[in-house]
C-alpha positions as CSV (number, residue, x, y, z in Angstrom):
1,X,83.3,105.8,60.4
2,X,85.8,107.5,62.8
3,X,88.6,109.4,61.1
4,X,92.0,108.4,63.2
5,X,94.7,110.9,62.8
6,X,98.2,110.4,64.0
7,X,98.1,111.6,67.1
8,X,95.2,110.0,68.0
9,X,96.2,107.0,66.4
10,X,99.3,106.9,68.6
11,X,98.0,107.6,71.7
12,X,95.5,104.2,71.2
13,X,98.4,102.7,70.2
14,X,100.1,103.8,73.7
15,X,97.0,102.6,75.7
16,X,97.0,99.2,74.0
17,X,101.2,98.8,74.6
18,X,101.0,99.3,78.2
19,X,97.9,96.9,78.7
20,X,99.8,94.4,76.5
21,X,103.1,95.0,78.2
22,X,101.2,93.9,81.9
23,X,100.0,91.2,80.0
24,X,103.1,89.8,78.4
25,X,105.3,90.6,81.9
26,X,104.5,87.5,83.7
27,X,105.3,85.0,81.2
28,X,108.2,82.8,81.4
29,X,109.2,84.5,84.8
30,X,111.1,81.7,87.6
31,X,111.8,83.3,91.0
32,X,115.5,83.1,92.4
33,X,114.2,80.8,94.7
34,X,112.8,78.6,92.3
35,X,115.9,78.8,90.1
36,X,118.3,78.1,92.9
37,X,120.5,80.5,92.8
38,X,119.7,83.5,95.1
39,X,121.9,86.8,94.7
40,X,122.7,88.4,97.9
41,X,121.0,91.8,98.5
42,X,118.1,90.9,96.6
43,X,114.2,89.0,97.3
44,X,114.0,85.7,96.7
45,X,111.4,86.5,95.1
46,X,113.2,88.8,92.1
47,X,113.2,87.1,88.6
48,X,116.4,85.0,87.9
49,X,116.1,86.4,84.4
50,X,113.6,88.9,83.5
51,X,114.4,89.0,79.5
52,X,112.8,92.3,79.2
53,X,114.1,93.1,76.2
54,X,112.4,90.2,74.3
55,X,109.3,90.8,76.3
56,X,109.2,94.4,75.0
57,X,109.7,93.0,71.6
58,X,106.7,90.6,71.8
59,X,104.6,93.3,73.4
60,X,105.2,95.7,70.7
61,X,104.3,93.2,68.2
62,X,101.0,92.0,69.8
63,X,100.6,95.4,70.3
64,X,100.8,96.2,66.7
65,X,98.5,93.9,65.9
66,X,96.1,94.4,68.5
67,X,96.0,98.4,67.2
68,X,95.5,96.5,63.3
69,X,92.1,95.5,64.9
70,X,90.9,98.4,66.4
71,X,91.8,100.4,63.7
72,X,89.9,98.4,61.5
73,X,87.3,98.6,63.8
74,X,87.0,102.2,64.5
75,X,87.6,103.4,60.5
76,X,85.8,100.5,59.0
77,X,81.9,101.3,60.0
78,X,81.7,97.7,61.2
79,X,80.4,99.6,64.4
80,X,77.5,101.5,62.9
81,X,75.5,98.5,62.4
82,X,75.8,97.4,66.5
83,X,72.5,98.4,68.5
84,X,73.4,99.0,71.9
85,X,71.2,100.8,74.1
86,X,74.7,102.4,75.7
87,X,76.8,102.2,72.2
88,X,77.0,106.1,70.9
89,X,75.3,106.8,67.0
90,X,77.9,106.6,64.8
91,X,76.9,108.3,61.5
92,X,78.3,107.0,58.1
93,X,80.1,109.3,56.0
94,X,80.3,109.3,52.6
């Protein structure tokens, strides 16, 4: 079992959040060329409607779920029974 403090938990959540953001950003992207309206001065491959606020909200929700899973794995001792040669020994605490 690993004790997770506030700063350590915040760092883990931040890493998970940014990884999730990079997975969510391409969802539903339609280029201006595909949409049929290219704004003057922009590239044809630029997104027509990026929906950034919606994607940030989705990222926050999904990252929260992933964080709960990682938190449970680290604090429950579920990883203590795994016998992998490269995995460090995690001592069980009383």
